[in-house]
C-alpha positions in Angstrom: 0.0 0.0 0.0 3.1 2.3 -0.1 1.9 4.1 -3.3 1.5 7.3 -1.4 3.6 9.9 0.3 3.3 10.7 4.0 4.1 14.2 5.3 4.8 14.3 9.1 4.8 17.3 11.5 7.9 17.1 13.8 6.1 18.1 17.0 9.0 16.8 19.1 12.8 16.3 18.5 12.3 12.6 18.8 9.6 12.6 16.1 12.0 14.6 13.8 14.7 12.1 14.4 12.4 9.3 13.6 11.4 10.9 10.3 15.1 11.4 9.4 16.1 7.9 10.4 13.3 6.2 8.5 14.0 8.3 5.3 17.6 7.3 5.3 16.6 3.7 4.6 13.4 4.3 2.7 13.9 7.6 0.7 11.2 9.5 -1.1 8.3 8.3 1.0 8.3 11.1 3.6 8.3 14.8 3.9 8.6 17.1 6.9 5.8 19.6 7.5 6.5 22.2 10.1 4.1 24.8 11.4 5.0 28.3 12.5 4.3 27.4 16.1 6.9 24.6 15.9 9.7 26.4 14.1 10.0 30.2 13.8 12.6 32.8 14.4 12.0 34.8 17.6 11.4 38.1 15.8 8.4 36.6 14.1 6.9 34.7 17.1 7.6 32.0 19.6 7.8 28.3 18.8 8.0 25.2 21.0 10.5 23.1 18.9 13.1 25.5 17.4 13.3 29.3 17.7 15.9 29.4 14.9 14.9 28.3 11.4 18.5 28.2 10.1 19.5 25.9 13.0 16.5 23.7 12.2 17.4 23.4 8.5 21.1 22.8 9.3 20.2 19.9 11.7 18.0 18.3 9.0 20.6 18.7 6.2 23.4 17.3 8.5 21.4 14.1 9.0 19.5 13.8 5.7 20.2 16.1 2.7 17.4 14.9 0.4 14.2 14.9 2.5 11.6 17.5 1.6 11.2 20.3 4.1 7.8 22.0 4.0 6.2 24.9 5.7 2.8 23.8 6.9 0.0 26.5 7.2 2.2 29.4 6.3 0.0 32.5 6.3 -1.3 35.3 8.4 -2.2 34.7 12.1 -0.7 31.1 11.9 1.6 31.7 14.8 -0.1 32.0 18.2 1.8 35.1 19.3 1.0 36.8 15.9 -2.7 36.7 16.8 -2.2 39.7 19.1 -1.1 41.9 16.2 -3.1 44.2 13.9 -4.0 42.9 10.5 -1.4 45.1 8.8 1.4 44.1 11.2 0.5 40.4 11.1 0.4 40.6 7.3 3.9 42.0 7.0 5.2 39.8 9.7 4.0 36.5 8.1 5.1 37.6 4.6 8.6 38.3 5.8 8.7 35.0 7.6 7.6 33.0 4.5 10.1 34.9 2.4 12.8 33.9 4.8 11.6 30.2 4.5 12.1 30.5 0.8 15.5 32.0 1.1 16.5 29.2 3.5 15.6 26.7 0.8 12.5 25.1 2.2 11.2 22.9 -0.6 7.5 23.5 -0.3 5.5 26.3 1.3 1.9 25.9 2.1 0.1 29.2 1.8 -3.1 29.0 3.9 -5.4 31.9 2.9 -7.9 31.4 5.6 -7.3 34.7 7.3 -6.8 37.0 4.3 -9.2 39.8 3.9 -8.9 39.5 0.1 -8.4 35.8 -0.6 -6.9 36.0 -4.1 -5.4 39.4 -4.1 -3.5 38.8 -0.9 -2.6 35.3 -1.9 -1.1 36.4 -5.2 1.0 39.0 -3.4 2.3 36.4 -1.0 3.0 33.8 -3.7 4.8 36.2 -6.0 6.9 37.5 -3.2 7.9 33.9 -2.1 8.8 33.0 -5.7 10.9 36.2 -6.0 12.8 35.0 -2.9 13.3 31.5 -4.4 12.4 30.8 -8.0 12.6 27.0 -7.4 10.2 27.0 -4.5 7.0 24.8 -4.8 3.7 26.1 -3.4 0.8 24.3 -1.7 -2.4 26.3 -1.6 -5.6 26.1 0.3 -7.3 25.9 3.7 -8.8 23.1 5.7 -11.5 23.4 8.3 -13.2 20.8 10.5 -15.8 18.9 8.6 -16.2 21.7 6.0 -18.7 20.8 3.3 -17.4 21.0 -0.2 -18.1 24.3 -1.9 -17.6 23.4 -5.5 -17.6 27.0 -6.8 -15.0 28.0 -4.2 -12.9 25.0 -4.9 -13.0 25.7 -8.7 -12.1 29.3 -8.0 -9.1 28.1 -6.0 -8.0 25.8 -8.8 -8.4 28.5 -11.4 -6.4 31.0 -9.3 -3.6 28.7 -8.3 -3.1 27.1 -11.7 -1.6 30.3 -13.2 1.5 29.8 -11.1 2.6 27.2 -13.7 6.2 26.6 -12.6 5.7 26.7 -8.9 2.3 25.1 -8.3 2.4 21.7 -6.5 -0.5 20.8 -4.1 -4.0 22.0 -3.5 -5.6 21.4 -0.1 -9.1 20.0 -0.6 -12.2 19.5 1.5 -12.1 15.9 2.5 -14.3 16.2 5.6 -12.1 14.8 8.3 -10.9 16.3 11.6 -9.0 15.2 14.7 -10.5 15.3 18.2 -9.8 13.3 21.4 -7.2 11.2 19.6 -9.6 10.0 17.0 -10.2 10.7 13.3 -13.8 11.7 12.4 -14.4 11.4 8.7 -17.5 11.4 6.5 -16.9 10.0 3.0 -18.8 11.4 0.1 -17.8 9.4 -3.0 -19.2 12.0 -5.4 -17.3 14.8 -3.7 -14.1 12.9 -3.8 -14.6 12.1 -7.5 -15.3 15.7 -8.2 -12.2 17.1 -6.5 -9.8 14.5 -7.8 -11.1 14.8 -11.4 -11.0 18.7 -11.3 -7.7 18.8 -9.6 -6.0 16.6 -12.1 -7.4 18.6 -15.0 -5.5 21.6 -13.6 -2.2 19.7 -13.4 -2.3 19.7 -9.6 -2.1 17.1 -6.8 -4.3 16.9 -3.7 -2.7 17.2 -0.3 -5.0 15.7 2.4 -4.7 17.2 5.8 -6.0 15.8 9.2 -5.1 12.2 8.5 -3.9 11.3 12.0 -5.4 8.3 13.6 -6.8 7.2 10.3 -7.7 3.5 10.0 -6.0 1.4 7.4 -9.4 0.8 5.8 -10.1 4.6 5.5 -6.6 5.3 4.2 -7.0 2.6 1.5 -10.4 4.1 0.6 -8.8 7.6 0.2 -6.1 6.2 -2.0 -8.6 4.3 -4.2 -10.4 7.6 -4.7 -7.3 9.2 -6.1 -5.5 10.9 -3.1 -1.8 10.1 -2.7 -0.4 12.7 -0.3 -1.3 12.8 3.4 -0.4 15.0 6.4 -0.2 13.8 10.0 1.1 15.7 13.0 -0.4 15.1 16.4 -0.5 11.3 16.1 3.2 10.6 16.7 3.6 13.1 19.5 0.4 11.6 21.1 2.2 8.2 21.1 5.4 9.7 22.6 3.4 11.4 25.3 1.5 8.2 26.0 4.8 6.2 26.4 6.2 9.0 28.6 3.2 8.7 30.9 3.3 4.9 31.0 7.0 4.6 31.7 6.8 7.2 34.4 4.2 5.3 36.2 5.9 2.0 35.6 9.0 3.2 37.4 6.9 5.0 40.0 8.1 8.6 39.3 4.7 9.7 40.5 5.8 13.0 42.0 7.7 14.0 38.8 5.0 12.9 36.3 2.2 14.6 38.4 4.1 17.9 38.5 4.6 17.8 34.7 1.0 16.6 34.0 -0.4 19.4 36.2 1.6 22.0 34.3 0.3 20.5 31.0 -3.3 20.7 32.1 -3.0 24.1 33.6 -1.5 25.6 30.4 -4.6 24.5 28.4 -3.0 23.6 25.1 -5.1 20.4 25.1 -8.2 22.6 24.2 -7.1 22.5 20.6 -7.3 18.7 20.4 -9.8 17.6 23.1 -12.9 18.4 25.0 -13.1 19.9 28.5 -14.7 16.8 29.9 -12.0 14.5 28.5 -9.8 12.6 31.0 -6.6 14.2 32.4 -4.6 11.4 30.8 -6.0 12.1 27.4 -5.4 15.8 27.6 -1.8 15.0 28.6 -1.3 12.7 25.7 -2.5 15.3 23.3 -0.6 18.3 24.7 2.4 17.4 26.7 4.9 18.0 23.9 4.1 21.7 23.9 5.9 21.8 27.2 9.1 19.8 26.6 11.3 22.8 27.2 10.1 23.2 30.9 12.0 22.2 34.0 9.3 19.9 35.0 9.8 17.8 31.8 13.6 17.9 32.2 13.4 16.6 35.8 11.1 13.8 34.7 13.4 12.7 31.8 16.5 12.7 34.1 14.7 10.2 36.3 13.7 8.0 33.4 17.1 8.0 31.9 18.5 6.3 35.0 16.9 3.2 33.6 17.5 3.6 29.9 17.9 6.1 27.1 14.3 7.4 26.7 15.0 9.3 23.5 16.7 6.3 21.8 13.7 4.1 22.8 11.1 6.6 21.5 12.9 7.2 18.1 13.2 3.4 17.5 9.5 2.9 18.4 8.3 5.8 16.1 10.4 4.5 13.2 8.5 1.2 13.6 5.2 3.1 13.6 6.1 5.0 10.4 7.2 1.7 8.8 3.8 0.1 9.6 1.9 3.0 8.1 3.8 2.9 4.8 3.8 -0.9 4.3 
């Protein structure tokens, strides 16, 4: 079933290392998709993985020179700290950031037009600016919203607009009616809609990039592939697994004080609200959000304890490589 490409968000350093390790032995099956909340230079906003894009790029190139590096959800108000800015300031801030991505030789930039006041005018300005910074850059265009119904007219308008960037167009984000919540994938298939988007997308010389494919069953993945979709994004699923193992191992070795201190911090900060409901269990909230706080002292203290028994990072990377391998078989 490996006739598809999987793009993975490196929500933790261990996830990133797992992606790079797998790709060394199985090239051309993976890509890295990084959001502005994960990797961003400090002057553009905070991030929880790398606050230095050049350092991030250099680390990848040192370990794997050929893997695709992609900006996921590039666009205005796509960094949490940017949401406090005026539209004018956020516009210039995000444009400068994406131009810098292009200059640093990202391979693909996803321009998400969700928050533009003028969808196509502003998008054209961004795309032309990005191409000016790097004529070889490839562009992914479109937005995805939870369970959004297909608006055929809007989708055709997107295709018509994006198709004119002949040398740099790559992927279009389509409305495939799936979203992630509470560690599950909620999807509603509509065969006619899928047939419409795949046929129309192909006629414009584009490929579909399907977002929100975490926790997708093998059956539903095969169904998507059979309907003509070959490129899939996942992000929270692998960090969820890492957080789950962190919780289980901490309890196994009875580091109750340390894991409770870290878990209480995770719950208090509220990042879980993006991925789960208020009435979800504390454990589920932890699994979905703990990685946002890996730079804290509470996390460092916990890892030091665990590493008295074995190398936690080595164990996690090995496990995640196996997970990726199962997905791509």
